[in-house]
N, C-alpha and C positions, 0 to 999 in steps of 0.2 A: 563504360571505359571507352575512350576514343580510339585507342590502338589496341586491338585484340591480342597482339603479340607482345605487349608490354609485360615485363616480369611482374607477377603478383607480389604485393607487399608481404603477404603471408600465404604460405602453401603447406598444408599439413596432409600427409599421406599415410594411411594405415597405422595411425598412432595408437599405441597401447601404453597406458599408464597404470602402475600398480603400487600398492603399499605393502610393506612386509611387517607382519606381526608375529606373535608367538605361535599363532595357528598356521603360519605360512604366508604365501603370497595371496593378496586380495586384489584381483583385477578391478580397477576403478573405471577405466575407459578402454573400450575395445574398438578396433577397426574404424577409427575416426578420420574422416577426410574433410578438408575445408580449404577453399581458396578465397582470398580477399584482395580485390584490385585496389589501386590507388583511389582514394576518395569514396570507396564503397562502404556501405553500412550493412552488417550481417547480424542477425539476432540468434541467440541460443535460448530456447525455452524448454521448460519441463519442470517436474516436481522437485522439491528439495531432495538431494541425495542422488540425483540422476547423473551427476558428473560435470555439470556446467562449469562450476568454479574450479574444478580439478583441471579442466582443459586450460583455463586462463592461468592457473598456477603452473601448469606444465610449460606453457609458452614463456612465462616469466622465469622458469626454473626455480620456483618457490615450492618445491615438493617436500621439504623437510628432510630429516635424516633417514626416515624410513620409507620414502617414496621416490619414484623415478620413472624415467622412460624405459620401457622394456622392448619396444618395437616401433617401427615406423620412423618417419622423419618430420621435423619442423624446420621449414626454410623461411628465413627472413630476407626479403629482397634477393632471392635466389641462392642464398648461402645456407647450408645446413648448420643449424645452431649447435648440433652435437660436435662439430669440428671446431667450435669456438672455445677458447680458454675461459676459465672462470673470470679473469680480468676483463676479457672482451664482452662477456655477457653482462658483467657489472656496469660497464660503460654504456651499454645499450639501454639498461633499465633507467627510466626517468628521463632519458634524452630521446632516443629513437622509439622506444616502446614504453608507454606509461600506462598506469592502471589506477582506476578510481574504485574504491571499495564502498560497500554498502554502509558501513558504520564509520563515519568520518573521524570520530574520536580515537579509533584504533589506528588511524593513519597520522595523527598529529601528536607531537611531543608536548606533553602538558607543562614541561619545565622551560620551554622556549617560547618567545613571542611568535605570533603568526608571521611577522615581517622577517624575523631571523630564519624561519623555516622555508619561506618562499625564496629568500635571497640565496639559500644554499644551492638551489637548482642551477641557475646560470653561473654561479661562482665555481661550483664543483665540476659541472659538465662542460662549460665553455670558457672557463677562466676569466669571467667577467669581473670587472672591478666592483668594489662595494657600492660606489655611487651608481654605476650602471645597473647593478642587480637591484638596488633599491628602486630606481625609476621604473624598471621593467616590471617589478613586482607590483608597484603602485598602479601602473597602467593596466596590468592584467586584472587586478581587483576591480578596477573601474569597468573593464570589459565584461566582467561577470555580474555587473550591476549591483555592486555592494556600495551602499551610501557611506560617505565619510571614510574612504580607504585608509587614510593616514591613522585615524583612530583605531581602525581594525588592525593595522600592522603593529601598533603598539600594544595590542591586547593579547592576552593568553587565550588558548582555545576554550577554556571553561567560561570565559567572559562573554562569549557570543552564542547566538541561538544555533539550533541544529541545522536550520536551512543555510545560515551563513557559514557554518563549519563545512557543509557540503560544497558550497560555492568556493571556499578556500581550497579544498582538496582538488576541485576541478581546475581552479586557477593554477595550482601547483603542477598538475598533470600537463596543462597546456603551455606552460611557460617556455619550454624548449621546443615547441612546435613538433611534437612526435609524429613519426610516420604512421604509427599504429597506436590506437588508444583502446584499452580494454575497460569496459564499464560493467562492474558487478553490482547489479541492483542499485544503480546510483541515485534513484529517486524514490525508493520505497517509503522512506520515513518523511517525505516532504509533502506539503500541501499541494493540492492539484494546481493552484495558480503558480506556486513556486516551481513545481515540476514542469509546467508548460513553458515557463521562462527559461529554465535550465536546458530543457530539450531543444528549444529554439536556438539558444546560445551555442550549444555544442554543435548543432547543425551548421550554424553560420560560420563558426571558427573552423570547422572541418572543411567547409566549402572554400574558405579563404586560403587555408594552408594545405589542402589536399590530404588531410589526415584520414586514414581508414579507421573504421569503428567496428568493434565487436561488442555488441550489447548482450548482457546476460540478465534475464528477467523472467518472472512468471506472469508479468502483466502483458497479456496479448494485445490489449488496446494500444499500449505504448509501442509495441513491436510494429503494429500496423502503421503508426505515424512516423516512425524514425528509420525503419529498415528497408533495404532493397530486397534482401533475401532472408530466409529464415530456416533454421535447423531445429527440429523438434527432437529432444533427447529423452530417452527412457532407459534407466538402469545401465548407464555407461555406453549406450549405443545411440546413434542417430537413427530414428525410425521413419522420419520423413523430412525432405528438404526440397526447396524450390523457391521461385520468386514469390514475394509477399502476396501479390494478388492471386496467384495460382493456389497457394496454400489456404488462403482465407476463403476463396470462392469454390475450390474443388478439393477439400481435404480428403485424403484417401485412407490413411491408417486409422483403425478404430481408436487408438489412443488420442490422436489429434482431434477426432470428433468428440471424444470424451472430454477433452479440455474445453472445447467450445461450448459443450453442454453445461459446464460449470459456471459460465460467465453470465451475470445479470445484465442483459442488453436493455436499451431504453424501451423496447417494445415487450419486454418480459412481463408476465403477470404471475404473482406469487400464488394465486388461487387457481387460475385456469391452466397454467403451464409452469409448475414448480421446477426449480433447478434440479438437475440430475447429477449427483456426485458419482465419481468413478468408484466402483466397489473395490474393496480390498485395499492393500497397501503395496508400496514399492518393495520388491524383494531385497533382502540383505545381499551384499555382493557374494557371500559364500553360499547363498541359498537360491541362486538363480536357477530356474527350471531349464530343462533341455529344450532346444529349439527356440521358439519365440518367448522372450522374457515377459511379454505382456499377456501371454496365454492364460494364466490363472484368473485374470481380471477381464478377459475379453468375452463379449457376448457371442462372438463368431468363431470361437476356438473349435477346431476339428481335430480329434485324435487321429494320429497316423499321418497328418499333414503338417500341423503346426508344432508338433513336438518331435520332429526329426532333427537333423543336424542344424548347425547355425544357419539362420535365414539370411540370405544375401540381399543387398540393395537391388531393386529392380526399377527400370525406367517406366515412368507413367507417360504414355505417349499422348502428349497434347501439343497442338501447334503453337499455343500461346507461350508455353514454357517447356522447351526440350530438356531443361536441367532438372525437372521435377522427378524425384526418385522416392521410393518407399521401401521399407523393410517389412514386408508382409507376404506370407505364402498364399493368401487367398484374396488379395486386393482386387484382382481382376474378375472375381466371381461374386463378390459381395455387392448387392444392390444398394447404391447410395441412399435410396429412399428408406432402406431398413434402419439407417442410423437415427431416423426420427421416429419415436414411438407412435404407433397408430392411435393408441388410446392413452392419453396422458391421465394419470390419476389426479382428477380435479378435486380441489378442496372447497368445501362449502364456505361461503362468505359469512363470517361471524359478525353480527352487529355489535357496535360499540356500546358498552353499558354506561351507567351513570358516572359522573365525574369522580375520579379518585384523587387526582393531584391538581391543585389549582395554585398558580403562582400569581401574586398580585403586586405589581410595582416593586419587585424585589431589587434592592440595591446592595452591592458589596463594595465598600471602599477600604483601601489600605493606606495607612499613614506612613510616609517615607520621609525621613529627616536627611537634610543635606549634611554629609559627613566630611565635606572639604575643609581645608585648614582655615579658609576665610570665614566659613560659616561657624567654625568652632569658636572664634573670638567674637563674632557678631551675634551669636545666639542662634542664627539660622532659622529659616521658616520651614515648618513641616509642610510637605506637599501631599496631596491625595491622589492615589491611583484608583481610578474608577473602573474596577475590574468588571463589574456588572452594573448597568444603569437602566433602571426602570424595566425589568424583565417581567412580562405578563403573558401567560398562556395557560391552557388547561388540557388535561389528558384523561380520557375515560377508561373504564374497565375493559381490558382486552385490546386496547389501542396501542399502536406503535407510533411514537412521536420522535422524529429525528431532529437532532440539533447539529447544524453544520456551520462551518466557517473555518477560516485559517487559524493556524497556531497563534495564540495570543488574543483571540477574540473573546475569551471569557467562558468557553464551554466547560473547561475543567474546574474553574472557580465555582461555577454554578453547581457542578456535581459535588464539590466539596461542601457547599452549603447544604445541599440535600442530605448528604451523608452525615452531617454534623461535625465534620472536620473543621468547618468554619461556621460562624453565625452571621446571619444577614445584618447589614447596617440599618436597613429600613425595609419595610414591606413585609409580605407574608408568603410562606411556603406551606400551604395547607395540604396535608395528606390525610384523607378520610376525616376531615374536620378538625384536625389538630395542627396548629402552627408550629412546624418543626424548625422553621428558620431561626428562631430565637433559642433553640435548645441544643446545646453542644452535645457531642456524642457521649461524653461521660455522664451526662445528666439524663439520657434517654432510658426509658424502660426496656426490658428484654423484648416486649411485644413491639415497641416502636423500632427497635433495632432490627428485629426479624422482618418487619413489614417492608423494609427498604434495603435491598442488597445490591451488590455491584459485581459485574464481570469486567476484569481489567484487560488492558491491551496485552500486557506481557505476563503470562502466568508464572514465569520463572521468578518474578519478583514477589509473588503473593503466596507461593507454596513453600512450606517449610521443608528444606531438603533432608532434615533429620527424622521426620515423621512419615509414617505410611499414609497412603492415600485414604484408606479406610478410617484411620484415626482423625485425619483433618476434616473429613466430611462428618463423621460421627460427633466430633466436638461441637460443630454448629448445631446439630440436632439436640444435643444435651444442653448446650449453653442457652438456647432459646426456648427451652422447656417443651419441646415437641415430644420427647420421650426420654425416660430416665433408665428404663430397664436395659441392661447391656445386650441381651439377646434381641430385643425388639429394635434397639439402635442398629445392631448389625444387619438385621433384616431390612431396615429402611435404607441403609447404606447400599446394600445389594440392589434394592429396587431403583435407587437413584443411578447406580451404574448401568442397570438395564435401560433406564430412561435415556441416558446419554450414549447408549449403544457401545458400551465397553464391557469386556469380560469381568465377571465377579472376582476372578483371581487377581485383578488389579488392586483390590482392597489391601493386599499385603505388600504391594510394590512401593518403592520410593519414587519421588518425582524424577530423579535422574534416569530411571529405567523406562521413561515414557517419551514419546515424540512430542513435538510442539503442538500438533493438532490434538493429541490425546490429553496433554496438560490443559489445553484450553477447554476441553470437554469436562475435565475435572473441575475447572473453575466455574463452569456453568452448573454442574451438579451441586457444588458447594453453595452457590448463590441461591439455588432453589430449595436447598435443604430446610430452610426455615419457613417455607410456604409464604414468601413475600407477596405483598400486594403490588409492589413496584420494583422493577429491576432496571438498573442503569448499566448499559453495555457501552464501555468506553473503548472505542476502536477495537472491538473484539476479533476482527478478522483481517486487519490491515497487514499483519506480518505473516499470514498463512498462505500456502499454495492455493491456487484457484480451486483444486479439487477438495482440499480440506476446508477451505473457506465456504464452499457450497454446502458441504455436509454440516458444518457448524451453523451456518445461516438457517438451513432447513430445520436443524435440531432446535435452535432457539425459537423458531416459529411454532414448531410442534408442541414444545413444552408450554409456550405462552398460550396456545389455544386450549390446551388441556387444563391449565390452572387459571385461565382468564386473567393473566397477569398484565399489568400496564408496563410497557417497555419503552424506556428512553434510550434511544440509539444515538450515541455521539460518534460522529465520523466526518472525515473529509472526502470519503469515497462516495460521490454522488450517484454512481451506478448502483451500488449496494443500497443507498438511501432510496433511490427511485423504485427499486424492487421491493424493499422491505417495509417502508414506512407508510402509514396512513396519513400522517400530517407532518409538515416540515417547518422548523424554525430556523431562519437564516440569521446568524449573528456576525457582527463586525465591530471590533473595538469595544466590546462590552455591551453593545446595544442590538436590539432586534431590528433588522432591516426589512424583513418580510416573514410572514407566517401564513399558513393556509393548508388546505388539503394538498396532497402530493401532486395530483394532476393539475391543480391550479398553479402551484409554484413552478412546475416544470413546463408551463406554457404561458404565452403572453397574457396579460401584462406582467413584466418582470420589474423588480428593482434592478438598477444597473449593476449592482454587485452580484445578485443572483445570476444575471445574464453572463457575467464574466466567469463565475464559478462553473456554470453549465458548459461554457465554451472550452474550459480547460480540461474537461473529463475525457480521457482516452476511451474510445469506443471500438470494440473488436468486431466491427462489421463494416466492410467496405461500401455497402449500399446505403448506409446511414450518412446523410450529409450534415455538416456542422459548420456554423459560422465561427470564424477565428477572431478571438478577442484576447490579447495578452495584456495583462495589467502592468503598468509601469510603477516603479517605486516599491516601497515597503510599507507595512503598517506604521502609522505614526506612533510615537512614544505615548503610552498611557499616562505618563507624567505630564505630557503637554499635548492633549488631544485637540483637534480642530474645534473652533468655537461653535460652528454651525453643524452641518452634516458631517459625521465622522468619516464618511467615504469621499468627501469633497477633494482631497489631495490626490486621489487616484482615479476619480470618476471620468470615464470617457464621454459621458453625456452631461457633464457639468454645464449649467445654464447661466452662471454669472455669480456676482458677489453674494447674492442671497444664499447660495450654497455654503459659502465660507462663514457667513455672519449669523444665520438664523437656523435654529433647530428645525428639521423638516417636519411637516404635519403627517399624521398617520391617516392615509386614505384607504378606503375599503373598495376592493374590486368585486367582492362578493360578500356573502353573509359573514364568514370568518377569515376571508382572504385580505390581509392588511399589508400595506406597503408604506414605509416611511420615506417619502421623497417629495422634493419641491416640484418635480415635473408633473404637469397635470395628468390625471388618470387617462383622459382621452388620448393624450400623446403616447403614454405608455402602452395603451392598447394597440397602437399602430406599429409597434416594433415587430419585426419579422421573427418567427421562431428560431431559436438557436440551433435546435436539433430537428431535422426533417427525416421522418421515418417513411420508407417506401410502403405503398399499399400492397402487401404481399398477397393478400387474397385476390386482388384485381389481377396481379401478375399471374397468379396460378390459373385464374379463370381464362385469361388470354392464351 
């Protein structure tokens, strides 16, 4: 901020937010302080349930009928919002203060076109004419890099992709050039390339208009890239706050250290240094312990010190960041080196066994007929969507193969063919010598069904809300002929609950009684109940907190090692892929652009698309350097793919007409490291690494 005396856009002091239930008052946020200057970006991080979104809802006065402010003040541009009338607050929303939610469909009206919803903003808040509102909406859609804005304005929300829905919501929030923009997990469901573009776009528009940003996220890598300052929240309180560099370089609170220990950084090794999940769970609001709320989960808890009265915020005295504060009674006596375990439990590297899954030139085409009026009279030609084009790779026993790429690249279609929900158009999908690609799920034997199981991204969509957890796991055991005796089935259910580290009492619970992380563990238990040879994990950790994601990741690997299961890991999170996978398959528009061992794919030579994917990954380490590559444009329509290389329309290294006209040859950089590109392999080898990791051992020695 150029003028230190300038009035903050947002100033929160001693804020307390509560909800009222039959059990009485439930404090959701306590003693919350925050200042945001004009054009500044501040991040709120922490596990689900810590109060991040409640703070945003408190600012917007969206607390519902049973919630409200019970203490403290929220000032917007120097004026206490408690003194504003309901009408004044209503006029602020959407104009001076805007909010972008995690789920765009919850913010869009399904019965109105996108254009109608965008035009409402300038028409209602600024009295703009219909023509002016239309032009401004069109211009803003162009600004958020949506192709064919007019077509999108005429579309309904369900007719566009999730990434485009999120861009529409961002355009809607930015239309009136708000002074304060609240972003609640705005990029969680987006591809890394889309996320990189959205984040850059918001930063550009913020710089142009002076908009202040409050980011809410559990993605610490994203926080490092977009925020000036950061507040770490735990159970309704801020436990540490300061400048982004200070927090990332010298974290002080044990909880902050715990969050960093859950993140798979580029230099992490799943065998030499496994991720360390934070033990225990966030306490329920009415079960918070006395003193430090993090005490029951803290390795440094000291009775008589940490369990006394409420712990105040204390200044961490550093010259680099005088605003660095921490809520810990023992922060100044804990040795920072003790946060790093002296002896990490190393895992033995398990050699990959014989080939279990082999995919040979698998193709999956869909026929789409033109349903326009003109085509109705002319007969219309059927077009083919080439969802998968010549997919070939193999996976061995106990091996983890990651399939990565943007939404629409064909990952899920491939998974459907494997599971029998679709049959292959051509080629083979051999599992243990049987071609499953031509056998639909209804025609597969119980043994074939049991040998291939899936862990889905959203367990809520796959668990029956009316049945107990024990019944749903036991049904798999009985259905696949593992066991038929009820007593033995129950014992196997208990053992599976032990395996996924959940209490046996959960067998009688319904899904609604479990947290998101617990439901995902049930999904894993159910997938392994039939002793499968291969498990497909489709974005199993993308919607989870970093601590829960770390626990689920380690759990998946532990069970895989025990059962020698082949794991296909479908994801757009390349940080998790780098940590978890033995081999990587990079897909784009239904085709494989690159495949090879993980270390090979993550270092030169790269396919230009792989290079762009790596550049888009947020990395929660300020010492790691990364080249910046932002892809322009969107995936071409699978109905009209490029004639030559599918990536030619977006490739920053395009070498000429050959890329547009000819299918690229597959070149080999190593034994099984294949790259489909027209650029000569020697030229690809000269490319600088996207990610540069410091030599920490040398630094330590110095």
